[in-house]
PyMOL Python script that loads the backbone (N, CA, C, O; Angstrom):
from pymol import cmd

cmd.read_pdbstr("""\
ATOM      1  N   MET A   1      39.177 212.908 139.845  1.00  0.00           N
ATOM      2  CA  MET A   1      40.505 213.144 139.331  1.00  0.00           C
ATOM      3  C   MET A   1      41.496 212.351 140.189  1.00  0.00           C
ATOM      4  O   MET A   1      41.459 212.400 141.418  1.00  0.00           O
ATOM      5  N   GLN A   2      42.360 211.637 139.521  1.00  0.00           N
ATOM      6  CA  GLN A   2      43.371 210.820 140.185  1.00  0.00           C
ATOM      7  C   GLN A   2      44.743 211.461 139.964  1.00  0.00           C
ATOM      8  O   GLN A   2      45.058 211.889 138.854  1.00  0.00           O
ATOM      9  N   ILE A   3      45.550 211.526 141.011  1.00  0.00           N
ATOM     10  CA  ILE A   3      46.902 212.074 140.907  1.00  0.00           C
ATOM     11  C   ILE A   3      47.888 210.929 141.127  1.00  0.00           C
ATOM     12  O   ILE A   3      47.810 210.212 142.124  1.00  0.00           O
ATOM     13  N   VAL A   4      48.824 210.765 140.174  1.00  0.00           N
ATOM     14  CA  VAL A   4      49.845 209.723 140.278  1.00  0.00           C
ATOM     15  C   VAL A   4      51.215 210.354 140.044  1.00  0.00           C
ATOM     16  O   VAL A   4      51.341 211.356 139.340  1.00  0.00           O
ATOM     17  N   ASN A   5      52.234 209.750 140.647  1.00  0.00           N
ATOM     18  CA  ASN A   5      53.576 210.274 140.420  1.00  0.00           C
ATOM     19  C   ASN A   5      54.148 209.690 139.126  1.00  0.00           C
ATOM     20  O   ASN A   5      53.590 208.744 138.569  1.00  0.00           O
ATOM     21  N   VAL A   6      55.232 210.242 138.661  1.00  0.00           N
ATOM     22  CA  VAL A   6      55.824 209.849 137.381  1.00  0.00           C
ATOM     23  C   VAL A   6      56.194 208.368 137.380  1.00  0.00           C
ATOM     24  O   VAL A   6      55.936 207.666 136.402  1.00  0.00           O
ATOM     25  N   TYR A   7      56.789 207.896 138.456  1.00  0.00           N
ATOM     26  CA  TYR A   7      57.197 206.491 138.520  1.00  0.00           C
ATOM     27  C   TYR A   7      55.988 205.569 138.369  1.00  0.00           C
ATOM     28  O   TYR A   7      56.027 204.603 137.608  1.00  0.00           O
ATOM     29  N   GLU A   8      54.914 205.873 139.100  1.00  0.00           N
ATOM     30  CA  GLU A   8      53.697 205.061 139.007  1.00  0.00           C
ATOM     31  C   GLU A   8      53.099 205.143 137.606  1.00  0.00           C
ATOM     32  O   GLU A   8      52.596 204.147 137.085  1.00  0.00           O
ATOM     33  N   ALA A   9      53.152 206.323 136.997  1.00  0.00           N
ATOM     34  CA  ALA A   9      52.613 206.489 135.642  1.00  0.00           C
ATOM     35  C   ALA A   9      53.394 205.634 134.653  1.00  0.00           C
ATOM     36  O   ALA A   9      52.802 205.010 133.772  1.00  0.00           O
ATOM     37  N   LYS A  10      54.723 205.599 134.789  1.00  0.00           N
ATOM     38  CA  LYS A  10      55.538 204.773 133.896  1.00  0.00           C
ATOM     39  C   LYS A  10      55.243 203.298 134.121  1.00  0.00           C
ATOM     40  O   LYS A  10      55.160 202.527 133.165  1.00  0.00           O
ATOM     41  N   THR A  11      55.087 202.909 135.358  1.00  0.00           N
ATOM     42  CA  THR A  11      54.864 201.516 135.699  1.00  0.00           C
ATOM     43  C   THR A  11      53.486 201.021 135.263  1.00  0.00           C
ATOM     44  O   THR A  11      53.346 199.873 134.842  1.00  0.00           O
ATOM     45  N   HIS A  12      52.479 201.872 135.360  1.00  0.00           N
ATOM     46  CA  HIS A  12      51.097 201.464 135.103  1.00  0.00           C
ATOM     47  C   HIS A  12      50.455 202.244 133.948  1.00  0.00           C
ATOM     48  O   HIS A  12      49.261 202.543 133.980  1.00  0.00           O
ATOM     49  N   LEU A  13      51.246 202.565 132.946  1.00  0.00           N
ATOM     50  CA  LEU A  13      50.735 203.395 131.848  1.00  0.00           C
ATOM     51  C   LEU A  13      49.527 202.768 131.159  1.00  0.00           C
ATOM     52  O   LEU A  13      48.551 203.467 130.884  1.00  0.00           O
ATOM     53  N   SER A  14      49.568 201.482 130.876  1.00  0.00           N
ATOM     54  CA  SER A  14      48.444 200.832 130.183  1.00  0.00           C
ATOM     55  C   SER A  14      47.151 200.975 130.979  1.00  0.00           C
ATOM     56  O   SER A  14      46.103 201.296 130.419  1.00  0.00           O
ATOM     57  N   ARG A  15      47.228 200.738 132.278  1.00  0.00           N
ATOM     58  CA  ARG A  15      46.033 200.852 133.129  1.00  0.00           C
ATOM     59  C   ARG A  15      45.539 202.300 133.153  1.00  0.00           C
ATOM     60  O   ARG A  15      44.334 202.544 133.078  1.00  0.00           O
ATOM     61  N   LEU A  16      46.454 203.251 133.257  1.00  0.00           N
ATOM     62  CA  LEU A  16      46.068 204.663 133.291  1.00  0.00           C
ATOM     63  C   LEU A  16      45.436 205.092 131.972  1.00  0.00           C
ATOM     64  O   LEU A  16      44.489 205.879 131.964  1.00  0.00           O
ATOM     65  N   LEU A  17      45.958 204.577 130.853  1.00  0.00           N
ATOM     66  CA  LEU A  17      45.367 204.895 129.553  1.00  0.00           C
ATOM     67  C   LEU A  17      43.948 204.362 129.455  1.00  0.00           C
ATOM     68  O   LEU A  17      43.066 205.037 128.924  1.00  0.00           O
ATOM     69  N   GLU A  18      43.721 203.165 129.959  1.00  0.00           N
ATOM     70  CA  GLU A  18      42.370 202.598 129.946  1.00  0.00           C
ATOM     71  C   GLU A  18      41.424 203.440 130.796  1.00  0.00           C
ATOM     72  O   GLU A  18      40.280 203.680 130.409  1.00  0.00           O
ATOM     73  N   GLN A  19      41.903 203.885 131.951  1.00  0.00           N
ATOM     74  CA  GLN A  19      41.072 204.723 132.813  1.00  0.00           C
ATOM     75  C   GLN A  19      40.755 206.056 132.132  1.00  0.00           C
ATOM     76  O   GLN A  19      39.627 206.543 132.209  1.00  0.00           O
ATOM     77  N   ALA A  20      41.748 206.638 131.470  1.00  0.00           N
ATOM     78  CA  ALA A  20      41.521 207.905 130.778  1.00  0.00           C
ATOM     79  C   ALA A  20      40.541 207.712 129.627  1.00  0.00           C
ATOM     80  O   ALA A  20      39.663 208.548 129.413  1.00  0.00           O
ATOM     81  N   ALA A  21      40.684 206.616 128.886  1.00  0.00           N
ATOM     82  CA  ALA A  21      39.770 206.350 127.774  1.00  0.00           C
ATOM     83  C   ALA A  21      38.347 206.171 128.280  1.00  0.00           C
ATOM     84  O   ALA A  21      37.392 206.457 127.558  1.00  0.00           O
ATOM     85  N   ALA A  22      38.196 205.701 129.508  1.00  0.00           N
ATOM     86  CA  ALA A  22      36.874 205.513 130.099  1.00  0.00           C
ATOM     87  C   ALA A  22      36.294 206.822 130.637  1.00  0.00           C
ATOM     88  O   ALA A  22      35.163 206.846 131.123  1.00  0.00           O
ATOM     89  N   GLY A  23      37.070 207.921 130.550  1.00  0.00           N
ATOM     90  CA  GLY A  23      36.552 209.220 130.942  1.00  0.00           C
ATOM     91  C   GLY A  23      37.164 209.812 132.193  1.00  0.00           C
ATOM     92  O   GLY A  23      36.827 210.935 132.567  1.00  0.00           O
ATOM     93  N   GLU A  24      38.054 209.087 132.848  1.00  0.00           N
ATOM     94  CA  GLU A  24      38.666 209.603 134.070  1.00  0.00           C
ATOM     95  C   GLU A  24      39.823 210.544 133.727  1.00  0.00           C
ATOM     96  O   GLU A  24      40.564 210.308 132.772  1.00  0.00           O
ATOM     97  N   GLU A  25      39.965 211.596 134.505  1.00  0.00           N
ATOM     98  CA  GLU A  25      41.077 212.526 134.319  1.00  0.00           C
ATOM     99  C   GLU A  25      42.181 212.146 135.308  1.00  0.00           C
ATOM    100  O   GLU A  25      41.928 211.964 136.499  1.00  0.00           O
ATOM    101  N   ILE A  26      43.405 212.030 134.797  1.00  0.00           N
ATOM    102  CA  ILE A  26      44.536 211.623 135.621  1.00  0.00           C
ATOM    103  C   ILE A  26      45.602 212.710 135.530  1.00  0.00           C
ATOM    104  O   ILE A  26      45.970 213.141 134.437  1.00  0.00           O
ATOM    105  N   VAL A  27      46.088 213.144 136.675  1.00  0.00           N
ATOM    106  CA  VAL A  27      47.140 214.148 136.725  1.00  0.00           C
ATOM    107  C   VAL A  27      48.440 213.432 137.085  1.00  0.00           C
ATOM    108  O   VAL A  27      48.498 212.681 138.059  1.00  0.00           O
ATOM    109  N   ILE A  28      49.470 213.672 136.296  1.00  0.00           N
ATOM    110  CA  ILE A  28      50.789 213.099 136.560  1.00  0.00           C
ATOM    111  C   ILE A  28      51.629 214.179 137.229  1.00  0.00           C
ATOM    112  O   ILE A  28      51.755 215.297 136.729  1.00  0.00           O
ATOM    113  N   ALA A  29      52.201 213.813 138.376  1.00  0.00           N
ATOM    114  CA  ALA A  29      52.936 214.801 139.173  1.00  0.00           C
ATOM    115  C   ALA A  29      54.344 214.311 139.469  1.00  0.00           C
ATOM    116  O   ALA A  29      54.616 213.111 139.467  1.00  0.00           O
ATOM    117  N   LYS A  30      55.228 215.259 139.722  1.00  0.00           N
ATOM    118  CA  LYS A  30      56.603 214.958 140.135  1.00  0.00           C
ATOM    119  C   LYS A  30      56.854 215.720 141.428  1.00  0.00           C
ATOM    120  O   LYS A  30      56.733 216.945 141.475  1.00  0.00           O
ATOM    121  N   ALA A  31      57.200 214.989 142.463  1.00  0.00           N
ATOM    122  CA  ALA A  31      57.408 215.575 143.788  1.00  0.00           C
ATOM    123  C   ALA A  31      56.172 216.354 144.237  1.00  0.00           C
ATOM    124  O   ALA A  31      56.287 217.402 144.873  1.00  0.00           O
ATOM    125  N   GLY A  32      54.995 215.834 143.903  1.00  0.00           N
ATOM    126  CA  GLY A  32      53.743 216.451 144.313  1.00  0.00           C
ATOM    127  C   GLY A  32      53.301 217.626 143.460  1.00  0.00           C
ATOM    128  O   GLY A  32      52.220 218.173 143.678  1.00  0.00           O
ATOM    129  N   LYS A  33      54.120 218.025 142.491  1.00  0.00           N
ATOM    130  CA  LYS A  33      53.780 219.165 141.633  1.00  0.00           C
ATOM    131  C   LYS A  33      53.204 218.638 140.314  1.00  0.00           C
ATOM    132  O   LYS A  33      53.883 217.893 139.609  1.00  0.00           O
ATOM    133  N   PRO A  34      51.973 219.007 139.969  1.00  0.00           N
ATOM    134  CA  PRO A  34      51.357 218.526 138.734  1.00  0.00           C
ATOM    135  C   PRO A  34      52.168 218.930 137.498  1.00  0.00           C
ATOM    136  O   PRO A  34      52.582 220.082 137.367  1.00  0.00           O
ATOM    137  N   LEU A  35      52.391 217.961 136.589  1.00  0.00           N
ATOM    138  CA  LEU A  35      53.142 218.212 135.361  1.00  0.00           C
ATOM    139  C   LEU A  35      52.275 218.087 134.112  1.00  0.00           C
ATOM    140  O   LEU A  35      52.423 218.860 133.165  1.00  0.00           O
ATOM    141  N   ALA A  36      51.368 217.108 134.118  1.00  0.00           N
ATOM    142  CA  ALA A  36      50.578 216.847 132.916  1.00  0.00           C
ATOM    143  C   ALA A  36      49.222 216.272 133.299  1.00  0.00           C
ATOM    144  O   ALA A  36      49.021 215.754 134.397  1.00  0.00           O
ATOM    145  N   ARG A  37      48.300 216.385 132.348  1.00  0.00           N
ATOM    146  CA  ARG A  37      46.965 215.838 132.526  1.00  0.00           C
ATOM    147  C   ARG A  37      46.725 214.783 131.469  1.00  0.00           C
ATOM    148  O   ARG A  37      46.960 215.037 130.288  1.00  0.00           O
ATOM    149  N   LEU A  38      46.265 213.611 131.856  1.00  0.00           N
ATOM    150  CA  LEU A  38      45.923 212.545 130.934  1.00  0.00           C
ATOM    151  C   LEU A  38      44.404 212.505 130.855  1.00  0.00           C
ATOM    152  O   LEU A  38      43.727 212.183 131.831  1.00  0.00           O
ATOM    153  N   ILE A  39      43.879 212.838 129.677  1.00  0.00           N
ATOM    154  CA  ILE A  39      42.425 212.897 129.479  1.00  0.00           C
ATOM    155  C   ILE A  39      42.068 212.094 128.244  1.00  0.00           C
ATOM    156  O   ILE A  39      42.945 211.804 127.430  1.00  0.00           O
ATOM    157  N   PRO A  40      40.795 211.723 128.078  1.00  0.00           N
ATOM    158  CA  PRO A  40      40.418 210.958 126.887  1.00  0.00           C
ATOM    159  C   PRO A  40      40.569 211.792 125.621  1.00  0.00           C
ATOM    160  O   PRO A  40      40.317 212.997 125.615  1.00  0.00           O
ATOM    161  N   TYR A  41      40.984 211.125 124.553  1.00  0.00           N
ATOM    162  CA  TYR A  41      41.133 211.793 123.260  1.00  0.00           C
ATOM    163  C   TYR A  41      39.761 212.016 122.660  1.00  0.00           C
ATOM    164  O   TYR A  41      38.902 211.136 122.723  1.00  0.00           O
ATOM    165  N   GLN A  42      39.545 213.188 122.077  1.00  0.00           N
ATOM    166  CA  GLN A  42      38.283 213.500 121.416  1.00  0.00           C
ATOM    167  C   GLN A  42      38.582 214.058 120.040  1.00  0.00           C
ATOM    168  O   GLN A  42      39.413 214.953 119.889  1.00  0.00           O
ATOM    169  N   GLU A  43      37.907 213.529 119.045  1.00  0.00           N
ATOM    170  CA  GLU A  43      38.047 214.050 117.690  1.00  0.00           C
ATOM    171  C   GLU A  43      37.553 215.489 117.663  1.00  0.00           C
ATOM    172  O   GLU A  43      36.635 215.857 118.396  1.00  0.00           O
ATOM    173  N   GLU A  44      38.164 216.285 116.820  1.00  0.00           N
ATOM    174  CA  GLU A  44      37.723 217.664 116.672  1.00  0.00           C
ATOM    175  C   GLU A  44      36.342 217.648 116.024  1.00  0.00           C
ATOM    176  O   GLU A  44      36.144 217.049 114.967  1.00  0.00           O
ATOM    177  N   GLU A  45      35.402 218.308 116.667  1.00  0.00           N
ATOM    178  CA  GLU A  45      34.020 218.223 116.229  1.00  0.00           C
ATOM    179  C   GLU A  45      33.624 219.299 115.228  1.00  0.00           C
ATOM    180  O   GLU A  45      32.646 219.127 114.501  1.00  0.00           O
ATOM    181  N   ARG A  46      34.349 220.385 115.175  1.00  0.00           N
ATOM    182  CA  ARG A  46      33.951 221.448 114.248  1.00  0.00           C
ATOM    183  C   ARG A  46      34.510 221.159 112.860  1.00  0.00           C
ATOM    184  O   ARG A  46      35.617 220.636 112.730  1.00  0.00           O
ATOM    185  N   PRO A  47      33.758 221.492 111.840  1.00  0.00           N
ATOM    186  CA  PRO A  47      34.242 221.247 110.477  1.00  0.00           C
ATOM    187  C   PRO A  47      35.399 222.177 110.126  1.00  0.00           C
ATOM    188  O   PRO A  47      35.530 223.271 110.675  1.00  0.00           O
ATOM    189  N   ARG A  48      36.232 221.716 109.199  1.00  0.00           N
ATOM    190  CA  ARG A  48      37.351 222.528 108.753  1.00  0.00           C
ATOM    191  C   ARG A  48      36.838 223.769 108.038  1.00  0.00           C
ATOM    192  O   ARG A  48      35.791 223.741 107.391  1.00  0.00           O
ATOM    193  N   GLU A  49      37.586 224.852 108.163  1.00  0.00           N
ATOM    194  CA  GLU A  49      37.228 226.105 107.512  1.00  0.00           C
ATOM    195  C   GLU A  49      38.171 226.344 106.343  1.00  0.00           C
ATOM    196  O   GLU A  49      39.358 226.589 106.560  1.00  0.00           O
ATOM    197  N   PRO A  50      37.679 226.280 105.111  1.00  0.00           N
ATOM    198  CA  PRO A  50      38.555 226.525 103.959  1.00  0.00           C
ATOM    199  C   PRO A  50      39.105 227.954 103.991  1.00  0.00           C
ATOM    200  O   PRO A  50      38.446 228.883 104.458  1.00  0.00           O
ATOM    201  N   GLY A  51      40.306 228.098 103.489  1.00  0.00           N
ATOM    202  CA  GLY A  51      40.908 229.422 103.373  1.00  0.00           C
ATOM    203  C   GLY A  51      41.617 229.903 104.616  1.00  0.00           C
ATOM    204  O   GLY A  51      41.922 231.090 104.726  1.00  0.00           O
ATOM    205  N   TYR A  52      41.888 229.019 105.553  1.00  0.00           N
ATOM    206  CA  TYR A  52      42.533 229.425 106.795  1.00  0.00           C
ATOM    207  C   TYR A  52      43.908 230.057 106.547  1.00  0.00           C
ATOM    208  O   TYR A  52      44.290 230.994 107.248  1.00  0.00           O
ATOM    209  N   TRP A  53      44.651 229.554 105.558  1.00  0.00           N
ATOM    210  CA  TRP A  53      45.985 230.070 105.263  1.00  0.00           C
ATOM    211  C   TRP A  53      45.967 231.206 104.238  1.00  0.00           C
ATOM    212  O   TRP A  53      47.030 231.714 103.882  1.00  0.00           O
ATOM    213  N   ARG A  54      44.806 231.614 103.759  1.00  0.00           N
ATOM    214  CA  ARG A  54      44.718 232.683 102.762  1.00  0.00           C
ATOM    215  C   ARG A  54      45.371 233.950 103.302  1.00  0.00           C
ATOM    216  O   ARG A  54      45.066 234.404 104.405  1.00  0.00           O
ATOM    217  N   GLY A  55      46.274 234.511 102.502  1.00  0.00           N
ATOM    218  CA  GLY A  55      46.978 235.728 102.894  1.00  0.00           C
ATOM    219  C   GLY A  55      48.210 235.482 103.742  1.00  0.00           C
ATOM    220  O   GLY A  55      48.950 236.424 104.028  1.00  0.00           O
ATOM    221  N   ARG A  56      48.452 234.248 104.153  1.00  0.00           N
ATOM    222  CA  ARG A  56      49.603 233.936 104.992  1.00  0.00           C
ATOM    223  C   ARG A  56      50.723 233.266 104.208  1.00  0.00           C
ATOM    224  O   ARG A  56      51.859 233.211 104.679  1.00  0.00           O
ATOM    225  N   VAL A  57      50.419 232.760 103.028  1.00  0.00           N
ATOM    226  CA  VAL A  57      51.406 232.033 102.233  1.00  0.00           C
ATOM    227  C   VAL A  57      51.548 232.728 100.889  1.00  0.00           C
ATOM    228  O   VAL A  57      50.559 233.114 100.264  1.00  0.00           O
ATOM    229  N   HIS A  58      52.801 232.882 100.452  1.00  0.00           N
ATOM    230  CA  HIS A  58      53.063 233.490  99.150  1.00  0.00           C
ATOM    231  C   HIS A  58      53.781 232.466  98.284  1.00  0.00           C
ATOM    232  O   HIS A  58      54.796 231.900  98.689  1.00  0.00           O
ATOM    233  N   ILE A  59      53.250 232.232  97.093  1.00  0.00           N
ATOM    234  CA  ILE A  59      53.884 231.326  96.144  1.00  0.00           C
ATOM    235  C   ILE A  59      54.491 232.180  95.035  1.00  0.00           C
ATOM    236  O   ILE A  59      53.794 232.953  94.379  1.00  0.00           O
ATOM    237  N   ALA A  60      55.785 232.032  94.840  1.00  0.00           N
ATOM    238  CA  ALA A  60      56.497 232.836  93.848  1.00  0.00           C
ATOM    239  C   ALA A  60      55.957 232.570  92.447  1.00  0.00           C
ATOM    240  O   ALA A  60      55.471 231.477  92.156  1.00  0.00           O
ATOM    241  N   ASP A  61      56.046 233.575  91.588  1.00  0.00           N
ATOM    242  CA  ASP A  61      55.551 233.457  90.214  1.00  0.00           C
ATOM    243  C   ASP A  61      56.269 232.358  89.439  1.00  0.00           C
ATOM    244  O   ASP A  61      55.678 231.733  88.559  1.00  0.00           O
ATOM    245  N   ASP A  62      57.530 232.119  89.757  1.00  0.00           N
ATOM    246  CA  ASP A  62      58.301 231.110  89.026  1.00  0.00           C
ATOM    247  C   ASP A  62      58.289 229.746  89.732  1.00  0.00           C
ATOM    248  O   ASP A  62      59.172 228.923  89.487  1.00  0.00           O
ATOM    249  N   PHE A  63      57.319 229.501  90.588  1.00  0.00           N
ATOM    250  CA  PHE A  63      57.258 228.267  91.374  1.00  0.00           C
ATOM    251  C   PHE A  63      57.252 227.023  90.492  1.00  0.00           C
ATOM    252  O   PHE A  63      57.930 226.048  90.818  1.00  0.00           O
ATOM    253  N   ASP A  64      56.519 227.024  89.400  1.00  0.00           N
ATOM    254  CA  ASP A  64      56.392 225.846  88.539  1.00  0.00           C
ATOM    255  C   ASP A  64      57.554 225.675  87.569  1.00  0.00           C
ATOM    256  O   ASP A  64      57.636 224.651  86.891  1.00  0.00           O
ATOM    257  N   GLU A  65      58.447 226.646  87.487  1.00  0.00           N
ATOM    258  CA  GLU A  65      59.580 226.548  86.569  1.00  0.00           C
ATOM    259  C   GLU A  65      60.706 225.754  87.230  1.00  0.00           C
ATOM    260  O   GLU A  65      61.116 226.064  88.348  1.00  0.00           O
ATOM    261  N   LEU A  66      61.206 224.726  86.532  1.00  0.00           N
ATOM    262  CA  LEU A  66      62.279 223.897  87.057  1.00  0.00           C
ATOM    263  C   LEU A  66      63.562 224.227  86.311  1.00  0.00           C
ATOM    264  O   LEU A  66      63.638 224.047  85.096  1.00  0.00           O
ATOM    265  N   PRO A  67      64.578 224.712  87.035  1.00  0.00           N
ATOM    266  CA  PRO A  67      65.844 225.027  86.374  1.00  0.00           C
ATOM    267  C   PRO A  67      66.442 223.783  85.715  1.00  0.00           C
ATOM    268  O   PRO A  67      66.310 222.674  86.233  1.00  0.00           O
ATOM    269  N   GLU A  68      67.091 223.975  84.586  1.00  0.00           N
ATOM    270  CA  GLU A  68      67.677 222.879  83.810  1.00  0.00           C
ATOM    271  C   GLU A  68      68.657 222.067  84.640  1.00  0.00           C
ATOM    272  O   GLU A  68      68.698 220.843  84.517  1.00  0.00           O
ATOM    273  N   SER A  69      69.450 222.726  85.487  1.00  0.00           N
ATOM    274  CA  SER A  69      70.444 222.017  86.298  1.00  0.00           C
ATOM    275  C   SER A  69      69.777 221.034  87.261  1.00  0.00           C
ATOM    276  O   SER A  69      70.298 219.942  87.486  1.00  0.00           O
ATOM    277  N   ILE A  70      68.640 221.407  87.827  1.00  0.00           N
ATOM    278  CA  ILE A  70      67.937 220.516  88.740  1.00  0.00           C
ATOM    279  C   ILE A  70      67.276 219.378  87.969  1.00  0.00           C
ATOM    280  O   ILE A  70      67.286 218.234  88.424  1.00  0.00           O
ATOM    281  N   ALA A  71      66.701 219.682  86.805  1.00  0.00           N
ATOM    282  CA  ALA A  71      66.098 218.635  85.979  1.00  0.00           C
ATOM    283  C   ALA A  71      67.155 217.621  85.572  1.00  0.00           C
ATOM    284  O   ALA A  71      66.888 216.419  85.569  1.00  0.00           O
ATOM    285  N   ALA A  72      68.358 218.090  85.226  1.00  0.00           N
ATOM    286  CA  ALA A  72      69.445 217.187  84.845  1.00  0.00           C
ATOM    287  C   ALA A  72      69.858 216.321  86.030  1.00  0.00           C
ATOM    288  O   ALA A  72      70.154 215.139  85.856  1.00  0.00           O
ATOM    289  N   ALA A  73      69.881 216.892  87.223  1.00  0.00           N
ATOM    290  CA  ALA A  73      70.248 216.126  88.409  1.00  0.00           C
ATOM    291  C   ALA A  73      69.248 215.018  88.672  1.00  0.00           C
ATOM    292  O   ALA A  73      69.639 213.925  89.081  1.00  0.00           O
ATOM    293  N   PHE A  74      67.969 215.270  88.447  1.00  0.00           N
ATOM    294  CA  PHE A  74      66.945 214.237  88.632  1.00  0.00           C
ATOM    295  C   PHE A  74      67.127 213.111  87.633  1.00  0.00           C
ATOM    296  O   PHE A  74      66.820 211.957  87.935  1.00  0.00           O
ATOM    297  N   LYS A  75      67.615 213.424  86.469  1.00  0.00           N
ATOM    298  CA  LYS A  75      67.825 212.422  85.435  1.00  0.00           C
ATOM    299  C   LYS A  75      69.173 211.714  85.581  1.00  0.00           C
ATOM    300  O   LYS A  75      69.475 210.788  84.829  1.00  0.00           O
ATOM    301  N   GLY A  76      69.983 212.150  86.551  1.00  0.00           N
ATOM    302  CA  GLY A  76      71.298 211.551  86.755  1.00  0.00           C
ATOM    303  C   GLY A  76      72.329 212.073  85.801  1.00  0.00           C
ATOM    304  O   GLY A  76      73.373 211.448  85.618  1.00  0.00           O
ATOM    305  N   GLU A  77      72.071 213.197  85.188  1.00  0.00           N
ATOM    306  CA  GLU A  77      72.993 213.809  84.239  1.00  0.00           C
ATOM    307  C   GLU A  77      73.806 214.884  84.927  1.00  0.00           C
ATOM    308  O   GLU A  77      73.329 215.504  85.878  1.00  0.00           O
ATOM    309  N   ALA A  78      74.997 215.110  84.477  1.00  0.00           N
ATOM    310  CA  ALA A  78      75.822 216.185  85.000  1.00  0.00           C
ATOM    311  C   ALA A  78      75.321 217.504  84.455  1.00  0.00           C
ATOM    312  O   ALA A  78      74.974 217.577  83.276  1.00  0.00           O
ATOM    313  N   PRO A  79      75.267 218.545  85.260  1.00  0.00           N
ATOM    314  CA  PRO A  79      74.790 219.858  84.772  1.00  0.00           C
ATOM    315  C   PRO A  79      75.748 220.504  83.805  1.00  0.00           C
ATOM    316  O   PRO A  79      75.483 221.602  83.315  1.00  0.00           O
TER     317      PRO A  79
END
""", "prot")
cmd.dss("prot")
cmd.show_as("cartoon", "prot")
cmd.util.cbc("prot")
cmd.orient("prot")
């Protein structure tokens, strides 16, 4: 694990990104206090689970109905 200060991180960001992509963990610190961790990006390996939002979202019964005034506005007509 490598610790760098904010100024060094700004100055050498490209090099630090290459090191992180190669698997190295880099800690960015300010005044010696760790602020962030730069680690390699990893794709999410687990498959998506259908129905995650089931029961959390409500669609109103009149969702597909478009009021005449809004339809007229889309057509550039005065309501």
